[in-house]
C-alpha positions as CSV (number, residue, x, y, z in Angstrom):
1,G,-4.0,-2.0,8.9
2,R,-1.2,-0.1,9.2
3,D,-0.4,2.7,11.9
4,A,0.6,5.5,9.4
5,K,-0.8,6.1,6.0
6,I,2.6,7.7,4.9
7,E,5.4,5.8,5.1
8,V,9.2,5.7,3.9
9,R,11.6,3.4,4.9
10,F,15.5,3.6,4.9
11,L,17.8,0.9,4.4
12,G,21.3,0.6,5.2
13,P,24.5,-0.6,7.7
14,D,25.1,2.1,9.8
15,A,22.1,2.9,12.5
16,V,23.4,6.7,13.2
17,V,23.2,7.4,9.8
18,L,19.7,6.0,9.3
19,R,18.3,8.2,12.1
20,Q,19.8,11.1,10.2
21,L,18.0,10.2,7.2
22,S,14.9,9.6,9.4
23,E,15.1,12.9,10.8
24,Q,15.4,14.5,7.7
25,A,12.5,12.8,6.7
26,Q,10.0,13.8,9.4
27,A,11.6,17.5,9.2
28,I,10.1,17.6,6.0
29,M,6.9,15.9,7.2
30,F,6.8,18.4,10.0
31,D,7.0,21.5,7.3
32,D,3.8,20.7,5.3
33,P,0.8,22.0,6.9
34,N,-1.6,18.9,6.9
35,T,0.5,16.2,8.7
36,R,0.8,15.3,12.1
37,E,1.9,12.4,14.3
38,M,5.6,12.0,12.7
39,R,7.7,9.4,14.1
40,D,9.9,6.5,13.5
41,D,9.5,3.0,14.4
42,W,13.1,2.7,16.5
43,R,11.7,5.5,19.1
44,Q,14.5,7.3,21.3
45,P,17.6,5.9,22.3
46,V,17.9,4.4,25.6
47,K,20.8,4.4,28.2
48,V,22.2,1.2,28.8
49,I,25.4,0.3,31.0
50,R,28.0,-2.0,29.0
51,P,31.3,-3.6,30.5
52,V,34.3,-3.4,29.6
53,F,35.4,-6.9,29.0
54,N,39.1,-7.6,30.5
55,E,40.5,-9.9,28.3
56,Q,43.8,-10.9,30.4
57,A,41.8,-11.6,33.1
58,A,39.3,-13.4,31.8
59,R,41.5,-15.8,30.2
60,Q,43.5,-16.7,33.3
61,L,40.2,-17.9,34.8
62,G,38.7,-19.7,31.1
63,I,35.7,-16.9,31.1
64,T,34.7,-15.9,27.7
65,R,32.5,-13.1,26.9
66,D,29.7,-15.6,26.1
67,H,30.3,-17.1,29.9
68,L,29.7,-13.2,30.9
69,S,26.5,-12.5,28.8
70,T,25.1,-15.8,30.2
71,S,25.4,-14.6,34.1
72,L,24.4,-11.2,33.4
73,A,21.3,-11.9,31.2
74,A,20.6,-14.9,34.1
75,A,20.9,-12.0,36.8
76,F,18.6,-9.7,35.2
77,E,16.1,-11.8,33.3
78,G,16.2,-15.1,34.8
79,E,17.3,-18.4,34.1
80,P,14.7,-21.2,33.1
81,I,15.3,-24.3,35.5
82,G,12.5,-26.6,34.2
83,L,8.9,-26.7,33.5
84,Y,5.7,-27.0,35.7
85,R,3.0,-29.0,34.3
86,D,-0.7,-27.0,35.2
87,G,-3.9,-29.2,33.7
88,I,-2.6,-29.2,29.8
89,R,-0.2,-26.1,30.1
90,L,3.6,-26.1,30.5
91,L,4.7,-23.3,32.3
92,P,8.4,-22.3,32.3
93,I,10.2,-22.5,35.9
94,I,12.4,-19.6,36.1
95,V,14.9,-18.5,38.8
96,W,16.3,-15.1,39.4
97,P,17.7,-12.7,42.3
98,P,15.4,-10.6,44.5
99,A,14.3,-7.6,42.9
100,A,16.1,-5.1,45.2
101,E,19.4,-6.9,43.7
102,R,18.4,-6.8,40.2
103,E,17.3,-3.2,40.6
104,D,20.7,-2.2,42.2
105,V,23.3,-1.3,39.4
106,N,26.2,-1.4,41.8
107,S,25.4,-5.0,42.6
108,I,26.6,-5.5,38.9
109,R,30.0,-6.1,40.0
110,D,28.9,-8.7,42.6
111,I,27.3,-10.9,40.1
112,P,28.9,-14.3,40.1
113,I,30.5,-16.0,37.4
114,R,31.5,-20.1,37.3
115,S,35.3,-20.4,36.3
116,P,36.0,-23.6,34.5
117,I,39.3,-23.7,35.4
118,T,39.3,-23.0,39.3
119,K,35.8,-24.5,39.2
120,T,34.4,-21.7,41.7
121,S,32.3,-18.5,41.4
122,V,34.2,-15.5,41.0
123,P,32.7,-12.0,40.6
124,V,32.3,-10.0,37.5
125,G,34.3,-7.2,38.6
126,Q,37.4,-9.2,38.9
127,I,36.9,-9.9,34.8
128,V,36.0,-6.5,33.5
129,S,37.9,-3.2,33.6
130,G,35.1,-1.0,34.4
131,F,31.3,0.0,32.9
132,D,30.2,2.6,30.1
133,T,27.5,4.2,30.0
134,V,26.2,4.3,26.3
135,W,23.0,5.4,24.6
136,E,21.7,2.5,22.3
137,D,18.5,2.1,19.8
138,A,16.0,0.3,22.0
139,K,14.7,-1.1,18.9
140,I,16.2,-2.1,15.2
141,Y,14.3,-3.4,12.6
142,K,15.6,-5.1,9.5
143,R,14.1,-5.9,6.3
144,D,15.7,-8.1,3.4
145,R,18.7,-8.9,6.0
146,Q,19.5,-5.1,6.2
147,R,18.6,-2.4,8.8
148,T,15.3,-0.6,8.3
149,I,13.9,2.6,10.0
150,T,10.8,3.9,9.0
151,A,9.9,7.4,9.4
152,S,6.1,7.8,9.2
153,C,2.9,10.1,9.6
154,N,-1.0,11.1,9.1
155,P,-3.0,13.7,7.2
156,I,-4.5,16.1,9.5
157,E,-7.6,15.6,7.2
158,G,-8.9,14.4,3.8
159,L,-7.2,11.8,1.7
160,A,-3.3,10.9,2.6
161,T,-2.8,10.6,-1.4
162,P,-2.6,14.4,-1.8
163,V,-0.1,14.8,1.2
164,F,2.0,12.0,0.0
165,E,2.2,13.4,-3.5
166,R,3.6,16.8,-2.3
167,L,6.3,15.2,0.4
168,R,7.4,12.5,-2.2
169,P,9.9,15.0,-4.2
170,Q,11.1,16.4,-1.2
171,I,12.1,13.2,0.6
172,E,13.2,11.3,-2.5
173,A,15.6,14.2,-3.2
174,I,17.5,13.8,0.3
175,P,21.2,12.7,-0.7
176,L,21.6,8.8,0.3
177,P,24.9,7.9,1.3
178,P,26.4,4.9,-0.9
179,G,25.0,1.1,0.2
180,Y,21.5,3.2,1.5
181,K,18.1,3.1,-0.3
182,L,15.1,4.6,0.0
183,E,11.4,2.6,0.1
184,W,8.0,3.6,0.0
185,G,5.4,2.2,2.3
186,G,2.0,2.8,3.8
187,E,-0.9,3.3,1.7
188,Y,1.1,3.7,-1.3
189,E,2.7,0.3,-1.0
190,D,-0.4,-1.2,-0.7
191,A,-2.2,0.6,-3.6
192,S,0.9,-0.6,-5.3
193,D,0.6,-4.3,-4.4
194,A,-3.3,-4.5,-5.1
195,N,-2.7,-2.4,-8.2
196,A,-0.1,-5.3,-9.4
197,A,-2.3,-8.4,-8.1
198,I,-5.6,-6.7,-10.4
199,A,-2.9,-6.4,-13.4
200,K,-2.3,-10.0,-13.4
201,S,-6.2,-10.9,-13.8
202,L,-6.9,-8.5,-15.8
203,P,-6.0,-9.7,-19.2
204,M,-7.5,-13.0,-18.7
205,G,-10.5,-10.9,-17.7
206,F,-10.6,-8.5,-20.5
207,L,-9.7,-11.6,-23.0
208,T,-13.0,-13.7,-21.5
209,M,-15.2,-10.1,-22.1
210,I,-14.2,-9.9,-25.7
211,I,-14.4,-13.6,-26.2
212,I,-18.0,-13.6,-25.3
213,V,-18.8,-10.3,-27.1
214,I,-17.7,-11.8,-30.2
215,I,-19.8,-15.2,-29.9
216,L,-22.4,-13.1,-29.1
217,F,-22.6,-11.5,-32.4
218,G,-20.9,-14.0,-34.4
219,K,-18.9,-11.6,-36.3
220,V,-15.9,-9.0,-35.6
221,R,-17.1,-5.6,-36.6
222,Q,-19.6,-5.2,-34.3
223,P,-17.1,-6.4,-31.1
224,L,-14.5,-3.9,-32.3
225,I,-17.0,-1.2,-32.3
226,I,-18.2,-2.1,-28.8
227,W,-14.7,-2.1,-27.7
228,L,-13.8,1.3,-29.5
229,T,-16.4,3.0,-26.9
230,V,-15.0,2.0,-23.9
231,P,-12.0,4.6,-23.9
232,L,-14.6,7.5,-24.0
233,A,-15.0,7.3,-20.2
234,I,-11.3,8.4,-20.3
235,I,-12.8,11.7,-20.9
236,G,-15.2,11.7,-18.4
237,I,-12.8,10.5,-15.5
238,T,-10.3,13.3,-16.3
239,V,-12.7,15.9,-16.3
240,G,-14.4,14.7,-13.0
241,L,-10.8,14.3,-10.9
242,L,-9.5,18.0,-12.5
243,L,-12.9,19.3,-11.6
244,L,-13.4,18.4,-8.2
245,D,-9.3,18.3,-7.4
246,V,-9.6,14.3,-6.7
247,A,-6.8,12.1,-6.9
248,F,-6.9,8.8,-9.1
249,G,-6.3,5.8,-6.2
250,F,-7.0,2.3,-6.1
251,M,-10.5,3.0,-5.4
252,G,-10.9,4.9,-8.6
253,L,-9.0,2.3,-10.4
254,L,-12.0,-0.3,-9.1
255,G,-14.4,2.4,-10.4
256,A,-12.9,2.5,-13.8
257,L,-12.7,-0.9,-14.6
258,S,-16.6,-1.3,-13.7
259,L,-17.4,1.1,-16.2
260,V,-16.1,-1.3,-18.7
261,G,-19.2,-3.2,-18.3
262,L,-21.3,-0.5,-18.1
263,L,-20.0,1.0,-21.4
264,I,-20.2,-2.3,-23.3
265,K,-23.7,-3.1,-22.2
266,N,-25.1,0.2,-23.8
267,A,-23.2,-0.5,-27.0
268,I,-24.4,-3.7,-27.1
269,V,-28.1,-2.4,-26.4
270,L,-27.3,0.3,-29.5
271,I,-26.3,-2.3,-32.1
272,E,-28.3,-5.1,-31.5
273,E,-31.1,-2.6,-32.0
274,I,-29.6,-1.2,-35.3
275,D,-28.9,-4.8,-36.6
276,M,-32.6,-6.0,-35.7
277,Q,-33.9,-2.8,-37.6
278,I,-31.7,-3.9,-40.6
279,E,-32.7,-7.4,-40.6
280,E,-36.9,-6.3,-40.6
281,G,-35.8,-5.1,-44.3
282,K,-34.9,-1.3,-43.4
283,H,-32.4,0.5,-45.2
284,P,-29.2,0.7,-42.9
285,Y,-29.0,4.4,-42.7
286,P,-32.6,5.3,-41.5
287,A,-31.6,1.9,-39.2
288,I,-29.3,3.7,-37.7
289,L,-30.8,6.8,-37.3
290,D,-34.0,5.4,-35.7
291,A,-31.8,3.1,-33.2
292,S,-30.3,6.0,-32.3
293,V,-33.2,8.0,-31.4
294,S,-35.1,4.6,-29.7
295,R,-32.4,3.4,-27.5
296,M,-31.1,7.1,-26.2
297,R,-33.6,6.9,-23.5
298,P,-32.9,3.6,-22.2
299,V,-29.3,4.3,-22.3
300,L,-29.5,7.5,-20.7
301,M,-31.9,6.4,-18.1
302,A,-29.5,3.5,-17.0
303,A,-26.9,5.9,-16.7
304,S,-28.5,8.4,-14.8
305,T,-29.8,6.1,-12.2
306,T,-26.2,4.8,-11.6
307,I,-25.0,8.2,-11.6
308,L,-27.6,9.4,-8.9
309,G,-26.9,6.1,-6.7
310,M,-23.3,7.3,-6.4
311,I,-24.3,10.8,-4.9
312,P,-24.2,9.4,-1.6
313,L,-20.5,8.2,-1.8
314,L,-19.6,11.7,-2.7
315,T,-19.2,12.7,1.2
316,D,-17.1,9.6,1.9
317,V,-13.6,10.2,1.5
318,F,-12.7,6.8,0.8
319,F,-15.2,6.1,-2.1
320,L,-14.8,9.7,-3.1
321,D,-12.4,9.1,-6.4
322,M,-14.5,5.8,-7.1
323,A,-17.7,8.0,-6.9
324,V,-16.3,10.5,-9.1
325,T,-14.8,8.2,-11.7
326,I,-18.1,6.3,-12.3
327,M,-20.3,9.2,-12.3
328,F,-18.2,11.2,-14.6
329,G,-16.9,8.5,-16.8
330,L,-20.2,6.9,-17.3
331,G,-21.7,10.4,-18.2
332,F,-19.6,11.4,-20.5
333,A,-19.0,8.3,-22.2
334,S,-23.3,7.2,-22.5
335,L,-23.3,10.5,-24.4
336,L,-20.8,10.0,-26.8
337,T,-22.0,6.2,-27.1
338,L,-25.1,7.7,-28.7
339,I,-22.7,9.6,-30.9
340,V,-19.8,7.4,-31.7
341,V,-21.5,4.0,-32.1
342,P,-23.8,5.3,-35.1
343,V,-20.6,6.8,-36.8
344,L,-18.6,4.2,-36.3
345,Y,-21.2,1.7,-37.7
346,A,-21.7,3.6,-40.8
347,L,-17.9,3.8,-41.3
348,F,-17.5,-0.3,-40.7
349,F,-20.3,-1.0,-42.8
350,K,-19.9,1.9,-45.7
351,V,-23.6,2.6,-44.7
352,R,-24.4,5.9,-47.0
353,A,-27.2,7.9,-47.1
354,P,-30.1,7.1,-49.8
355,A,-30.3,9.5,-52.8
356,N,-33.8,10.7,-51.6
357,H,-33.1,10.8,-47.8
């Protein structure tokens, strides 16, 4: 998983500008009362010693910058000279100076570099005019071939979504110089990727369900009535999320998708009962009324058991939005299904009350 739930990435060419943008974002995160662990992935700059290459002296000896870099790397990091076989493993053999020499800054001038012209070794001090002590970023990450710094934080308690929604407009208001851009990572990026993956397979799933319902009834009007009841869940979902102040996240989306099957089942049960009573010779109008009354208990009992089963998940931060979505969406939609389906059936099939009813 990710180290932080809320991440913002700044991409651009200049490391100094990127660090300034990151510091602005971290300052905004720090001002929020429900954030902790504000940081960036570049960490703090470190002090380094940088040799000033003397072009004229080095040219006379035939030494290049690459020669200098190679010699310094061998002196401080070691130089591989071969491999040692230990059973089935090959272990590198690395040669480097004693620790006392590697840890002594003053010994840098005495590190030998072989001259291609004189065929002898000369000390580093002969080809450098001095050494500068500068601050340098210990780590620089790249993304899409651009320098990238990531500022991040975590919520102190609860979900990251409410904190993210508070931080997002403030951080996106940070002015970006030309050539720089901002991207969101963390849970927001994970949820966006997951939603995109679901969106790819969703049309085929719905199409399959529609075809199955049409085959089940062998007609078009009944499936149309059934699918018109599915949006009724939106009413309950909206009420539940607003009432309990819960954000609609990825788990909430999964809960909403699972409601589709439950609502279709309720509508199928009711419409099948209406069709069955009409086939038995009963007038369509009383058939609609009697079927609605007889199916009310099974529909509400099935919805009640599902809703009660979701109650334990209300205490789980991860599953909270899914539980609220299913409980309120199914509860409202089940009640409305018992009203809307009979009305739509009467409208689609032009059912009128008998004159003596």
